[in-house]
BARO-43047 format. One line per 8 residues: number of its first residue (from 0); for each residue x, y, z of N, C-alpha, C, CB. Coordinates in Angstrom, 2 decimals, padded with zeros to 5 digits. Glycine has a CB too. Layout:
REM BARO-43047
NUM) X,Y,Z,X,Y,Z,X,Y,Z,X,Y,Z  ...
END
This chain:
REM BARO-43047
0) 009.90,008.11,019.29,008.65,007.11,018.88,008.34,007.42,017.68,007.32,007.17,019.70  008.29,006.05,017.32,008.07,005.77,015.79,007.04,005.87,015.52,008.37,004.65,015.25  006.58,006.59,013.90,005.04,006.67,014.34,003.99,005.90,014.00,004.55,007.71,014.03  002.74,005.92,013.54,002.24,004.53,013.64,002.06,003.60,012.08,000.73,004.71,014.42  002.04,004.70,011.17,002.73,003.96,010.01,004.41,003.37,009.81,002.53,004.92,008.99  004.94,004.24,010.73,006.49,003.33,010.90,006.51,001.93,011.19,007.37,003.84,012.09  005.41,001.56,012.35,004.81,000.93,013.11,004.65,000.08,012.14,003.81,001.46,013.83  003.71,000.60,010.99,003.25,-000.81,010.01,003.98,-000.96,009.01,001.86,-000.85,009.36
8) 004.98,-000.12,008.32,005.17,-000.47,007.14,006.98,-000.29,007.53,004.24,000.52,005.86  007.37,-000.22,008.63,008.63,000.18,009.03,009.01,001.73,008.25,009.68,-001.09,008.64  009.39,002.88,008.94,009.73,003.41,008.27,010.75,003.39,007.82,009.52,004.02,008.46  011.64,004.11,006.79,013.34,004.36,006.47,013.26,005.80,006.61,014.06,003.85,004.76  013.89,006.99,007.11,013.96,008.43,006.85,013.98,008.41,005.31,015.28,009.20,007.56  012.90,010.46,005.99,013.04,011.26,004.62,014.72,011.17,004.32,012.42,013.09,004.79  014.93,011.59,003.12,015.80,012.18,002.83,015.96,013.27,001.64,016.44,011.34,002.81  016.04,013.24,001.09,016.14,014.19,-000.12,016.94,014.04,-001.91,016.85,015.27,000.61
16) 017.11,013.65,-002.22,017.99,013.30,-003.17,017.18,014.12,-004.97,018.09,011.28,-002.99  018.29,014.41,-005.49,018.04,015.99,-006.50,017.90,014.72,-007.92,020.04,017.69,-006.63  016.22,014.59,-007.69,016.76,014.05,-009.07,014.10,014.05,-009.08,018.50,011.61,-009.00  014.17,014.48,-010.39,012.38,014.27,-011.12,012.40,013.20,-011.70,011.74,015.35,-012.34  012.94,011.93,-011.28,012.42,010.94,-011.93,012.45,010.06,-011.09,012.94,010.61,-013.03  010.92,009.80,-011.09,010.46,008.47,-009.83,011.40,007.66,-009.89,009.05,007.48,-010.03  012.38,006.70,-010.57,012.65,005.63,-011.25,013.69,005.03,-010.79,012.76,005.83,-012.43  014.48,006.92,-009.92,016.35,006.82,-009.74,015.57,006.49,-008.15,017.90,008.75,-010.10
24) 015.03,006.14,-007.83,013.71,006.09,-006.54,014.41,004.37,-006.17,011.30,006.18,-007.37  014.11,004.10,-007.71,013.23,002.06,-007.38,014.95,001.19,-006.98,012.12,000.84,-009.89  014.43,001.10,-005.90,016.07,-000.44,-006.01,016.18,-001.04,-007.29,015.81,-002.22,-004.91  017.17,-001.83,-006.98,017.95,-002.05,-008.76,016.74,-004.23,-007.73,021.44,-001.79,-009.18  016.12,-004.24,-009.06,015.31,-006.25,-008.66,014.73,-005.63,-008.32,015.71,-007.76,-007.64  013.55,-004.27,-008.36,012.33,-004.04,-008.52,011.51,-003.60,-009.73,012.20,-003.35,-007.74  009.82,-003.71,-009.72,009.54,-002.90,-011.31,008.69,-002.39,-009.80,008.65,-003.75,-013.36  007.84,-000.56,-010.86,006.60,-000.16,-010.46,005.52,-001.30,-010.77,006.30,001.17,-011.14
32) 004.64,-001.38,-009.35,003.46,-002.76,-009.86,002.97,-000.57,-009.61,002.60,-005.05,-008.37  002.23,000.00,-008.80,001.41,000.76,-009.72,001.71,001.86,-008.89,-000.19,000.36,-010.03  001.81,002.95,-010.23,001.99,004.95,-009.17,000.52,005.24,-009.20,003.10,006.84,-010.31  000.63,006.43,-007.89,-001.23,006.95,-007.16,-000.62,007.29,-007.04,-002.51,006.67,-006.26  -000.88,009.26,-007.63,-000.81,010.35,-006.89,-001.41,011.75,-006.94,000.18,010.47,-006.90  -001.65,011.79,-005.90,-002.71,013.14,-005.09,-001.54,013.39,-003.92,-004.74,012.49,-004.19  -001.70,015.03,-003.59,-001.05,015.74,-002.61,-001.94,014.60,-000.92,-001.54,017.91,-002.90  -000.74,014.67,-001.46,-000.30,014.45,000.06,000.03,014.84,001.75,000.34,014.26,-000.14
40) 000.79,016.08,000.84,001.49,016.35,002.34,001.06,018.08,002.65,003.58,016.08,002.27  -000.26,018.40,001.17,-000.62,019.17,001.63,-000.08,021.19,000.74,-000.17,018.54,003.03  000.71,020.96,000.24,001.02,022.38,-000.50,000.36,022.09,-001.84,002.79,022.82,-000.69  -000.26,021.43,-002.10,-000.84,021.81,-003.78,-000.39,021.54,-004.64,-000.96,022.91,-004.26  000.62,020.48,-004.39,001.40,019.43,-005.77,001.00,018.13,-005.41,003.34,019.38,-005.92  001.61,017.74,-006.25,000.36,015.97,-006.62,002.31,014.80,-006.43,-000.95,015.89,-009.78  002.13,014.89,-005.60,002.81,013.23,-004.81,003.02,012.25,-004.92,002.53,012.67,-004.12  003.43,011.13,-004.80,003.80,010.54,-005.77,003.51,009.05,-004.81,005.34,011.05,-006.42
48) 003.18,008.05,-005.02,003.22,006.46,-004.21,003.60,005.52,-005.56,001.33,005.85,-003.35  004.70,004.62,-005.35,004.91,003.92,-005.65,004.69,002.34,-004.97,005.70,004.41,-005.91  003.86,001.39,-005.63,003.83,000.28,-005.11,004.71,-000.91,-005.98,002.43,000.05,-004.93  005.85,-001.22,-005.30,006.77,-001.65,-005.78,006.68,-003.59,-005.70,007.90,-000.83,-005.05  007.86,-003.68,-006.88,007.84,-005.99,-006.57,008.96,-006.35,-006.68,007.02,-007.32,-007.85  009.46,-007.20,-005.67,010.89,-007.56,-006.23,009.96,-008.34,-007.48,012.21,-008.68,-005.04  011.68,-008.74,-007.80,011.57,-009.48,-009.45,012.58,-010.46,-009.01,012.08,-008.43,-011.13  012.91,-011.09,-007.40,013.75,-012.59,-007.89,013.11,-013.80,-007.78,015.01,-012.92,-007.07
56) 013.92,-014.31,-009.24,013.42,-015.42,-009.51,013.21,-016.93,-008.58,014.09,-015.56,-010.48  013.78,-016.05,-007.78,013.35,-018.22,-006.61,012.54,-017.63,-005.39,015.48,-019.52,-005.44  012.01,-016.24,-005.79,010.97,-016.69,-005.15,009.37,-017.19,-005.41,010.99,-015.92,-004.53  009.22,-018.18,-007.29,008.56,-018.14,-007.72,008.25,-019.42,-007.26,008.67,-017.69,-008.71  006.96,-020.02,-007.58,006.99,-021.24,-007.01,006.11,-021.62,-008.45,006.33,-021.46,-005.28  005.82,-023.11,-007.64,005.04,-023.88,-008.96,003.37,-024.46,-007.82,006.47,-025.81,-009.85  002.60,-024.16,-008.11,001.61,-024.49,-006.78,000.36,-025.63,-008.34,000.52,-022.18,-005.60  -000.17,-026.77,-007.25,-000.50,-027.21,-008.22,-002.24,-026.93,-009.43,-000.21,-028.36,-007.60
64) -002.44,-026.53,-008.29,-004.04,-026.31,-008.99,-003.73,-024.96,-010.20,-005.52,-025.65,-007.42  -002.41,-023.69,-009.16,-002.40,-022.63,-010.41,-001.42,-022.32,-010.93,-002.83,-021.48,-010.24  -000.58,-023.23,-011.21,000.47,-023.35,-012.45,001.04,-022.73,-011.54,000.38,-022.77,-014.07  002.54,-021.97,-011.99,003.58,-020.69,-011.72,003.01,-019.67,-010.98,004.08,-019.97,-013.00  003.48,-019.66,-009.68,002.68,-018.43,-008.87,004.25,-017.33,-008.32,001.50,-019.32,-007.08  004.49,-015.52,-008.99,004.96,-015.38,-008.14,004.51,-014.87,-007.10,005.64,-015.05,-008.40  005.68,-015.27,-005.69,005.25,-014.60,-004.90,006.89,-013.71,-004.48,004.37,-015.55,-003.82  006.93,-012.68,-004.61,007.56,-012.02,-004.59,007.11,-011.19,-003.62,007.79,-011.72,-005.59
72) 007.15,-010.30,-002.63,005.68,-009.66,-001.55,006.69,-007.94,-002.56,005.76,-010.01,001.45  005.15,-007.50,-001.69,005.16,-006.11,-002.79,006.20,-004.31,-001.68,002.55,-005.61,-003.18  006.43,-003.89,-001.99,006.61,-001.89,-001.16,006.32,-001.11,-001.31,007.42,-001.04,-001.02  006.32,000.07,-000.65,005.54,001.12,-001.11,006.89,002.13,-001.29,004.20,001.61,000.00  006.80,002.99,-001.67,007.86,004.24,-001.87,006.96,005.70,-002.36,009.13,003.76,-003.28  007.05,006.34,-001.09,006.58,007.84,-000.94,007.64,009.14,-001.29,006.16,007.98,000.63  007.25,009.13,-002.57,007.69,010.50,-002.94,007.31,011.69,-003.12,008.02,010.49,-003.66  007.83,012.93,-002.60,007.20,013.79,-001.46,007.78,015.26,-003.25,008.41,013.75,000.99
80) 006.67,016.20,-004.26,006.92,016.44,-005.06,007.68,017.88,-004.59,005.92,016.22,-005.88  008.91,017.97,-004.55,009.45,019.70,-004.42,009.37,020.87,-005.50,010.99,019.71,-004.21  008.35,019.90,-006.86,009.06,021.30,-007.90,010.11,020.52,-008.70,010.02,022.83,-006.88  011.34,021.18,-007.80,012.74,020.14,-008.92,012.84,018.82,-009.23,014.16,020.08,-008.36  012.56,018.85,-007.75,012.50,017.49,-007.08,012.28,016.20,-006.89,012.24,017.49,-006.68  012.10,014.82,-005.93,011.56,014.76,-005.92,011.96,014.40,-003.18,011.14,014.05,-007.53  011.29,014.29,-002.73,011.51,014.48,-001.58,011.27,012.25,-001.21,010.24,016.01,-000.87  011.91,011.61,-000.80,011.05,010.83,-000.13,010.87,010.81,001.34,011.32,009.73,-000.47
88) 009.36,010.18,001.47,009.03,010.44,002.37,009.32,008.78,002.84,007.73,011.23,002.36  009.56,007.99,002.49,008.15,006.74,002.85,009.27,005.83,002.13,006.03,006.88,001.90  009.47,004.30,002.77,010.38,003.72,001.71,010.42,002.08,002.47,012.13,004.69,001.55  009.89,001.03,002.29,009.64,-000.01,002.79,009.48,-001.29,001.76,008.59,000.29,003.53  010.86,-001.78,001.72,011.06,-003.10,000.16,010.11,-004.00,000.87,013.06,-004.15,-000.27  009.54,-004.75,001.62,008.21,-005.99,001.48,007.64,-005.94,002.52,008.52,-007.58,001.29  006.48,-005.30,002.99,005.31,-004.64,004.05,004.66,-005.13,003.23,005.01,-003.04,004.51  003.72,-005.31,001.97,002.71,-006.21,001.51,003.08,-007.28,001.11,002.01,-005.81,000.64
96) 002.09,-008.81,001.26,002.69,-009.88,001.04,002.07,-009.78,-000.88,002.15,-011.31,002.31  002.50,-010.62,-001.54,002.63,-010.95,-002.43,001.08,-011.27,-003.61,003.48,-011.86,-001.98  000.59,-010.86,-004.75,-001.03,-010.73,-004.77,-000.98,-011.98,-005.23,-001.93,-009.53,-005.70  -000.11,-013.61,-005.03,-000.68,-014.63,-005.25,-000.88,-015.76,-004.08,-000.04,-015.02,-006.26  -000.80,-014.67,-003.01,-000.85,-015.65,-001.94,-002.55,-016.71,-001.65,-000.46,-014.58,-000.55  -002.04,-017.74,-001.04,-003.37,-018.17,-000.97,-004.05,-018.04,-000.06,-003.53,-019.16,-001.15  -005.91,-018.16,-000.34,-006.73,-017.46,000.30,-007.58,-018.07,000.44,-007.03,-016.48,-000.05  -007.24,-019.65,000.85,-008.70,-020.58,001.63,-009.15,-020.76,000.22,-010.12,-019.60,002.92
104) -010.56,-020.65,000.84,-011.53,-021.21,000.14,-011.83,-020.53,-001.43,-012.71,-021.15,001.06  -011.42,-019.46,-000.87,-012.12,-018.13,-001.88,-010.66,-017.28,-002.43,-013.37,-016.76,-000.68  -010.18,-016.27,-002.76,-008.55,-015.54,-002.73,-008.31,-015.27,-001.81,-008.15,-014.41,-003.37  -007.21,-014.42,-001.90,-006.64,-013.32,-001.16,-006.85,-012.26,-001.27,-005.67,-013.23,-001.16  -007.12,-011.23,-000.33,-007.42,-010.08,-000.35,-006.55,-009.35,-001.07,-007.59,-009.69,000.75  -007.42,-008.13,-001.65,-006.93,-007.74,-003.00,-006.26,-005.80,-002.13,-008.73,-007.79,-004.64  -005.53,-006.06,-002.69,-004.25,-004.50,-001.75,-004.79,-003.47,-002.81,-001.71,-004.67,-001.90  -005.27,-002.47,-001.83,-005.57,-001.18,-003.14,-005.26,-000.16,-001.72,-007.77,-001.00,-004.24
112) -004.00,000.58,-002.51,-003.88,002.14,-001.82,-004.13,003.64,-002.83,-002.15,002.24,-001.21  -005.26,003.93,-002.11,-005.21,004.88,-003.02,-005.17,006.55,-001.74,-006.79,004.57,-004.25  -004.94,007.20,-002.68,-004.85,008.78,-002.18,-006.02,009.67,-001.98,-004.10,009.55,-003.14  -006.76,010.52,-001.06,-008.45,010.81,-000.77,-008.62,012.05,-000.19,-009.21,009.76,000.28  -008.29,012.86,000.04,-008.44,014.13,000.55,-007.03,014.62,001.59,-009.92,014.07,001.37  -006.18,013.97,000.41,-005.06,014.11,001.20,-004.17,012.90,002.19,-005.54,015.08,001.97  -005.06,012.33,002.77,-004.55,011.23,002.76,-004.11,010.18,002.39,-004.73,011.06,002.99  -003.69,008.93,002.62,-002.93,008.33,001.66,-003.69,006.79,002.64,-000.87,008.83,001.53
120) -004.79,006.38,001.70,-005.36,004.82,002.40,-005.22,003.60,001.68,-006.91,004.78,002.67  -004.66,002.46,002.31,-003.66,001.19,002.39,-005.83,000.68,002.81,-001.64,001.09,004.12  -006.06,-000.40,001.56,-007.38,-001.06,001.88,-006.99,-002.52,001.32,-008.84,-000.29,001.09  -007.36,-003.53,001.90,-007.56,-005.02,001.64,-009.63,-005.32,001.22,-006.86,-005.96,003.48  -009.78,-005.78,-000.35,-011.15,-005.95,000.18,-010.64,-007.41,-000.33,-012.71,-005.01,-000.47  -012.21,-007.97,000.08,-011.61,-009.53,000.16,-013.29,-009.91,-000.27,-010.78,-010.27,002.10  -013.64,-008.90,-001.72,-014.86,-009.70,-002.20,-016.55,-009.74,-001.72,-014.40,-010.94,-001.96  -016.76,-010.67,-001.31,-018.04,-010.72,-000.66,-017.93,-010.31,000.77,-018.61,-012.07,-000.76
128) -016.90,-011.03,001.17,-016.82,-011.17,002.28,-016.39,-010.04,003.04,-016.22,-012.11,002.41  -016.13,-008.71,002.70,-015.69,-007.16,003.04,-014.61,-006.83,002.87,-015.81,-006.73,004.22  -014.02,-005.71,003.79,-012.69,-005.06,004.04,-012.20,-004.70,005.18,-012.59,-004.08,003.46  -010.73,-004.06,004.93,-010.82,-003.43,005.29,-009.51,-002.18,005.00,-011.21,-004.01,006.19  -009.43,-000.41,005.22,-008.82,000.27,005.48,-008.48,000.44,006.90,-009.19,001.01,004.93  -006.63,001.25,006.47,-006.10,002.18,007.11,-005.65,003.17,006.03,-005.10,001.68,008.00  -006.32,003.94,007.43,-006.13,005.63,006.41,-005.13,006.37,007.38,-007.96,006.90,006.22  -004.34,007.33,006.72,-002.61,007.61,007.07,-002.48,009.48,006.72,-001.26,006.38,005.59
136) -001.96,010.22,007.65,-001.55,011.64,007.17,-000.68,012.03,007.37,-002.05,012.53,007.42  000.18,012.52,006.80,001.31,013.37,006.62,001.19,014.19,007.58,001.46,014.02,005.41  002.39,014.20,008.76,002.17,015.09,009.39,004.05,015.55,009.52,001.13,014.64,010.71  003.55,016.52,009.28,004.97,017.44,008.99,005.97,016.36,008.01,005.94,017.90,010.78  006.86,014.87,009.65,007.92,014.16,008.31,007.50,012.85,008.83,009.98,014.45,008.25  006.58,012.94,008.71,005.48,011.83,009.36,004.73,010.78,008.53,004.33,012.57,010.01  003.95,009.80,009.26,002.59,009.46,008.56,002.10,009.26,009.96,002.44,008.06,007.34  001.05,009.72,010.51,-000.64,009.21,011.40,-000.66,007.70,010.77,-002.57,010.38,010.77
144) -001.57,007.06,011.20,-002.93,006.33,011.34,-003.83,007.48,011.97,-002.85,004.85,012.38  -004.44,008.00,010.71,-005.90,008.74,012.17,-007.56,008.26,011.69,-006.05,011.25,012.12  -006.75,006.58,011.11,-008.23,006.11,010.65,-008.13,005.30,009.98,-009.10,006.88,010.04  -009.26,004.34,010.46,-009.62,002.39,010.31,-011.03,002.07,010.18,-009.19,001.35,011.83  -011.47,001.19,009.45,-012.74,001.16,008.65,-012.75,-000.50,008.21,-012.70,002.36,007.20  -013.43,-001.60,008.61,-013.63,-002.39,007.71,-015.25,-002.28,007.76,-012.89,-003.74,007.94  -015.31,-003.87,006.60,-017.10,-003.83,006.79,-016.82,-005.62,006.39,-018.46,-002.44,005.26  -017.92,-006.42,007.29,-018.31,-007.95,007.36,-019.16,-008.87,006.97,-018.45,-008.20,008.15
152) -018.96,-009.32,005.72,-020.25,-009.28,004.87,-020.40,-011.02,005.92,-020.06,-009.19,002.53  -021.38,-011.36,004.90,-021.10,-013.54,005.55,-020.75,-013.91,004.82,-022.21,-014.83,005.93  -020.55,-015.53,004.41,-019.63,-016.17,003.20,-020.19,-016.47,002.91,-018.70,-016.92,003.04  -022.04,-016.82,002.96,-023.53,-017.50,002.43,-023.90,-017.23,002.12,-024.38,-017.87,002.67  -024.05,-015.24,001.56,-025.08,-014.83,000.90,-023.99,-014.22,000.29,-026.35,-014.13,001.49  -024.90,-013.53,-000.82,-024.41,-013.28,-002.18,-025.70,-011.65,-002.08,-024.73,-015.01,-003.66  -026.01,-011.35,-001.90,-026.89,-010.44,-001.78,-026.23,-009.35,-001.46,-027.84,-010.72,-000.99  -025.54,-008.94,-000.90,-024.33,-007.61,-000.69,-025.17,-007.46,000.97,-024.44,-005.66,-002.23
160) -025.56,-008.12,001.38,-025.84,-008.04,002.77,-024.95,-007.94,004.18,-026.47,-009.01,002.86  -024.52,-006.64,004.26,-023.67,-006.51,005.57,-024.28,-006.92,006.59,-023.24,-005.25,005.91  -022.91,-007.48,007.64,-023.24,-007.72,009.13,-022.37,-006.87,009.73,-023.09,-009.20,009.68  -022.02,-006.04,009.94,-020.92,-005.42,010.99,-019.95,-004.58,009.87,-019.89,-006.83,012.00  -020.00,-003.01,010.35,-019.70,-002.20,010.14,-018.18,-001.63,011.22,-020.94,-001.68,010.06  -017.19,-001.44,011.07,-016.47,-000.80,011.91,-015.75,000.96,011.07,-015.26,-002.10,012.38  -015.78,001.77,011.71,-015.61,002.68,011.68,-014.75,003.81,012.58,-016.49,002.69,011.53  -013.19,003.93,012.65,-012.84,004.16,014.39,-011.71,005.90,013.54,-011.37,002.04,015.64
168) -011.93,006.49,013.54,-011.53,008.07,013.19,-010.41,007.77,014.56,-013.10,009.67,013.36  -009.18,008.21,014.97,-007.95,008.29,015.54,-007.86,009.98,015.88,-006.77,007.63,014.47
END
């Protein structure tokens, strides 16, 4: 049975590569968009989460209003620090949309990845419209969805009035 994060991100199995360089885990044709550090497996050592992005020139488009846009999808690589090497915990090369997607009347939600209290938080911020976040916990060799939070604000109110909040602890 696949974990919740595996279903969400299409998990690639754990494997160990004897290297202490995060760039050795980066596939050809990808760049590191963001590097996040924090202890995910609760061993007292900071692990590394890489938000990566493809560099395929075929995925660039010209928008009549915004000009040339990079529509390459983003992915995630999670590495557990084992002191003398990194262990690949999770890898998905295209699970997140490009930051240049069309957001309709506003803008596309902004992806934010963080590590808090040993958990991996994947959230989407939608400005004055609200946000939603998925919280995952590393359990043995898997990531389990342990929480979901969302906040909804009105499209027409600019003073921060929240209309609905949802918080689910699995």
